[in-house]
N, C-alpha and C positions, 0 to 999 in steps of 0.2 A: 190791564188786561182782564177780561171776564173770565171766571173759573167755570162757570155754568151758565147757559143760556135756555130759556123757554121761549120759543117763538110764538107767533100769533095762531100757529097751526097745532099747538100742544106738544111740539117735539121738543125733546130736551138734548142740549148739547153740552157735552164735555169736552173741551180740548178744541172745539169748534164753534164759530159763531152762526153757522147755517147749518144746523142739523137736519138732515135728510130722512130721518126715521123717528119713531117715537123715542128711541134712545140712541144716540149716535155719540160713540166715544172715539176719540182721536188722538193720537199721540204722535209728534214728529220727531221724539228724541231718538238720537242714533243708539243702536244696541238692541237687545231683545230682553232686557231684564225688568221690563215694566209689566206689573200685574193690572189688567184693565178691570176687573171685577171679582169679587170673592163672595162666595156663598157657603153657609154652614152654620154649626153651632158656635157660640162665644166662648164655650168652655171646652177643655179637652178632659174627659173623665171617662168612666167605666160604661157610660150610656151608649145607647146604639143610634144615636141621631145621624140623619143623612142630609148632606147638603146637596141641591139639586136644581134643575130648571125644568119647567114644563112649558112646552110649545103648543099653542092653541091654534086650530084651524077649523073653519065652519064652511060647510058647503050644503046647507040643509040639514046636517048632522054634525054634532061636535066629534072633532077628531083631534085627541090629545096624544102627545109624546112626552115622555120624561127621560132626563138623563140625570142620573143620581150617583153620587160618591157613597157607595152601600157599605156602611159600617155594620150591618146585620149578619153579613156573611162573609166570605172571602174578600180581602181589601181589593177594591176595584171599582170601576164604572161599570152601572147597568143602564140600559137602554130598554125602555118600557114602553108598550102600547097601551093606552086606557080606554080609547074610544070615547067615553062621556068625560066631561070636564071635572065634575065633582068627585075626583077619586085621590085616594092617599097614595103615597110611595108604597110599593109591592103589592098594591091592589090591582095592577095592571098585567099585561103578559109580557113576560121577560122575551125580549127579542134577541138580545146579544149582550154579553158580559165581556169586558176586558179587565182581567186581573193585573195587580200590580207585577206580576211575575212575565207579564208581557203574553200570557196566554189568552186567546180569544175564544169564546164559546158562543156557538149559535145553536139555540135550543138546549142549552145547558148553562147553569149558574156556576158551575165548578170545573171548568175544563182544565185536564190535566197535560195536555200538549198544547204546542203553539197554536194549532187550529183543531178544535174538535165540534162537530157538527152531529147533533143528536135529532132523531126524528124527521129527516128528510135526506135529501140527495144534493150531490155536488155536481153541477153542470158546467163543461167548458165548452163555449160556442165560438166559433170563428166564422168569418164571412166565407162565402162559397169559394172554393180555389185557394183556401189556406189551410195549411197543416196545423191541427190543434193537438197539443201534447201536455203530458203531465212529467215533470222531472223529478227524480229522486237522486239526491247527491249525498254522498258520505264523503266529506272532504279528504282529499289524499288516498281514497281507497276505490271509490266505485261512483259511476255516474250512469243511471238508467233513465231511459226515455220510453213512454208509452205514448205512442204518436197514431193519430188517425190521418193517415195520408191523403192530402188534398186531391191528387190526381186519380186514386185508385178507390178511396173510401177504405182501404185495407186497414186492419190494426196491426202494427208493428211495434214490437217491443225489441229495444236494443240498447247495447252498452258500447261507449267508445266508438259510436257512429256505425256499429256493426250489428246488422239484424240478427237476433238469436231466434224469435218466435213470431210467425206472422200468420195472421187470420185472414184469408182472402175473401172478398165480398163480390157477389154478383147480384145485381140489382139492390135489393134491401136485404138478402140473405147471406150469412156468413156460411160458406160452404167447404172451405178447405182450411185446415190449421196444420202447419208443419213447421219444424225445426230448421233453422238455415245452417246450422251446424251443431255438431256433438251428437251425442246418443241418449237415448231415453232408457231410463231405468224403472222397470215395475217390479217392486219387490226386492229391488237391490239398489244400493247406493253407490255402486260402481260399475256401471253399464259397460260392456266392452264393445 
């Protein structure tokens, strides 16, 4: 059997005799231990070489993205937008970083938490009639929800399914804020 095929359209097939793209790599081996492609330096030393992939697209203007194993900074993957095609690694705009610790940075190359966003906002959007929420969980201790209630548009902060703080909305204006239970302390940590 053929190990590699180049068809009359210039497509290269590895593991297939009918490549459907410029490079088509197929493997029918059972299991998940196969490496399909490797990119990077040929030696391991103290240099800061980075292996990576550039993806080009043209719609009147070059649009180039790069994914790199960045050895120049914290160990991890960097996703860069270059714009023009003739650019080098770290010459583009860093869009996202995934460190080997599992931390993800958007707008930062050195995230110190599981998700760190710098220079922008985070938006949670749900279809009309659906409650959008952000959940904060400390395993075995507490479970807090901050929700935008679908039926009213009110902001509800609750724990264990019990509302603690509610901001009521009339039209597009939040006009009432109240505690559902407990006391409010101003200048004291033990309100009675």
